[in-house]
C-alpha angles and dihedrals in degrees: 000000000000090000091051090049089050090051091051091049090047093050090048091052091048092050091056090066103029097162094047091047090049092051091047090053092048093083092052091045092052092044096051092043091049093049093050094044095045094046089048090053093047093045090048091054091049092048091048093052091046089052091050090049090053090050090060089060134256123288093357123178120181121206114199131185114263134237127271133218117222122177090345092306117118110216122208131275115295090020088122125064098229108137126072140183087253090059089055092051092047092051090052093048105035104036109079093195091056120088100183139359127193128189119219145187125184145181142155121262139164113256123201131200117171107309094341129088135181136183111229145151116279111208117194109196148128131269094262090064091076092055094044093050093038095242118158132190113241094190134008120014138286122252120259139217088267087063090049094049091047095041090229119187100243131129145194114215129208125232094255091054090049092052094049100040109029108026107184094350118109104246097203110106094010122128119238128180122230113184087344091303116123117235129185115226107234098179150340121252118231115252116268103172125210125344120233086262091058097253121142103243091190094061093087144102118206121206134168110284092234091054091048092054097043101037111020121016101022129226135265113265089217095053125007090194094059121122135196096230144350116224112206131191117204119220092248140343089265091059097053096101093042091049090052092052092048092049093050092047093048096047093047088052094046092046091047095234119174120230090254094051124093121240113272089211138051126230118203125190104205094187092068093049095048094041087057089053091049090049090051091051090049091052089049090053091052092047092049090052092046092050092047090049090064085074088062091054089050089050090051091053087053090052091051091049094050093044090053089052088049093052090051092049093048098042094119091047090052091048091051093051092049091048093054093051109279111150126231089248091056093054091045091050094048096054094039090053090051091054093046092046090055090050096046095047089046089048094053092049090045091054090055091048092046093052090048092049091049091052091048093049089051092047104040102029093037087226117149111245130182117198110216121209090205091054090053092050091044093051092046094047090047091052089055091049090050088055092050094044099045094034097052097075096051090044092050091047090053093045095054098047115130105250093217093048090045093053091050092052114112 
């Protein structure tokens, strides 16, 4: 009951100076709103990167052809034709830590349908590629190994290609022309959005690798079985390092490389790269929240300042209460409750503002935001702690006033 009485007295005291109370709460309001909005922006960025990482596929390792040295000049990566379809099959069969391996070739070609045309990426690959890269078919069906073995002229089209070539027409069963070669659209790939590198993963047409080599992209004169990359899926995240080691050992053996020779291929673990990006985004979220929380400290200083002014203004009132029997604890509780009440009301209003700002950032700036319940609770709890911390000194000063001196104060 004493606490409730203290709350009523505190609210009454705050109502006497409404404008001053509102201005005092402003720092807390801005602080809480800033914390919620900034954490929402940071969490949105982290979630977006995580979504892009998932779109690449789980446990993905990419094997690329290596460089070559000619006349003392080292040419760039993939300058040498060093990987083959047989390497991909050997990796899938002979590396225990590997679940799937898919060979791939790619290039950019102009695609025609009716009066429309579009330049897009042509990906020649095998059926396993869809599972490794976590692609799915939203309509129609994927091609099979029978299509690869027979080099049939069939294609799977991405959502961006559908939008630019077909419009409202159902693509499944339609005939498109790639490099003047007619292809039947077997299915439409589900939308995946941008990759972490900013590439449109839906701007693609997938065809059997054999068809790509014979009809569209051509083959290497040195080795008709060569491929541009091998996409590998490890059995689990825990097997990524083991899978890399097994792939490197197997390829060095298959390519007959001596211990002193450099690898003629490159193995890239995308998970490590993208996990680093995700960690960076998470750190950014924490930093944004920490910077925004400075506003709460500033708001707390404002509360302390106003409470000290209030103690000075009400010195005679405090002296009178002490003289008629109020205990030191009662005065301490009253002023502490006033400070905490200011903080909590400011925190509640700040939460509303923070949610509103987060929604506006997402709508107007088209920036992905993710409102976190834990961030809201943290900001509200911190605002209450600010009230206790910065309100304690003024409350203590009021509680330990000398009643006689306080009554004489003018």
